C-alpha positions as CSV (number, residue, x, y, z in Angstrom):
1,M,0.0,-0.1,0.2
2,T,1.4,3.1,-1.1
3,D,0.9,6.7,0.8
4,D,-1.6,7.3,-2.3
5,T,-3.8,4.5,-1.4
6,A,-4.2,5.9,2.3
7,D,-5.4,8.8,1.9
8,I,-8.5,6.8,-0.5
9,W,-10.3,5.9,2.9
10,A,-9.8,9.0,4.7
11,R,-13.0,9.7,7.1
12,D,-14.0,12.3,8.7
13,E,-16.9,10.7,10.2
14,P,-16.8,9.6,14.0
15,E,-16.6,6.3,13.9
16,S,-19.1,3.5,15.6
17,P,-19.1,2.9,19.2
18,C,-19.5,-0.5,19.3
19,V,-18.0,-2.2,21.6
20,K,-19.5,-5.4,20.2
21,I,-21.4,-6.2,23.2
22,C,-24.5,-6.6,21.8
23,L,-26.9,-6.7,23.9
24,V,-30.3,-4.8,24.1
25,H,-30.9,-3.7,28.1
26,P,-34.9,-4.7,28.2
27,D,-36.0,-1.8,30.7
28,S,-34.9,1.3,29.1
29,G,-33.8,-0.4,25.5
30,L,-30.4,0.7,25.1
31,C,-27.3,-1.7,23.9
32,T,-25.4,-2.4,27.5
33,G,-22.2,-1.9,25.0
34,C,-22.2,1.4,23.0
35,Y,-25.4,3.1,24.6
36,R,-27.4,3.3,20.9
37,T,-30.6,2.7,20.7
38,Q,-32.3,0.2,18.4
39,D,-32.7,2.1,15.8
40,E,-30.0,4.9,15.5
41,I,-27.6,1.1,15.3
42,A,-29.6,0.5,12.5
43,A,-29.7,3.6,10.6
44,W,-25.7,4.8,11.5
45,G,-24.2,3.6,8.6
46,A,-27.2,5.9,6.4
47,M,-26.9,9.3,9.5
48,T,-24.7,11.9,8.0
49,S,-21.5,13.0,10.3
50,A,-23.2,15.6,12.0
51,E,-26.4,13.0,13.1
52,R,-23.5,10.4,14.1
53,R,-21.5,13.5,16.2
54,A,-24.8,14.7,18.2
55,I,-25.8,10.9,18.9
56,M,-22.5,10.2,20.7
57,L,-22.5,13.3,22.3
58,Q,-25.5,12.1,24.4
59,L,-24.6,8.8,24.8
60,A,-22.3,9.4,28.4
61,A,-25.9,10.6,29.7
62,R,-27.0,7.4,29.2
63,K,-24.6,5.0,30.5
64,P,-27.3,5.2,34.2
65,L,-30.0,4.2,32.0
66,V,-28.4,0.7,31.7
67,A,-28.0,-0.7,35.3
68,R,-26.2,-4.2,34.2
69,R,-28.3,-7.2,36.1
70,R,-26.8,-9.2,38.7
71,G,-27.5,-12.9,39.1
72,G,-27.8,-14.2,36.3
73,R,-30.5,-16.5,35.2
74,A,-32.2,-16.0,38.5
75,G,-31.6,-12.6,38.8
76,R,-33.3,-12.9,35.3
77,L,-36.7,-14.5,36.6
78,A,-36.3,-13.1,40.7
79,P,-39.0,-10.8,39.8
80,K,-38.1,-6.6,40.1
81,D,-39.2,-5.9,43.5
82,E,-36.5,-8.7,44.8
83,R,-33.2,-7.9,42.5
């Protein structure tokens, strides 16, 4: 690969926030890895750079909405007031 071909692949938009932990939280509807909604994940490739940046700025604030479940299968099956 020459230096000329490296410029072909240069992109201005932010990279995906995906960390390959793809699990949608049942209460918040957010991915527990990247904190995006399913609609945002599906539309990511077609979004403009400005749309992606706007979402990226919101992700840190969404983190508290994705409480990690504990207790394995028993924790998932227990009524919410017992968790």
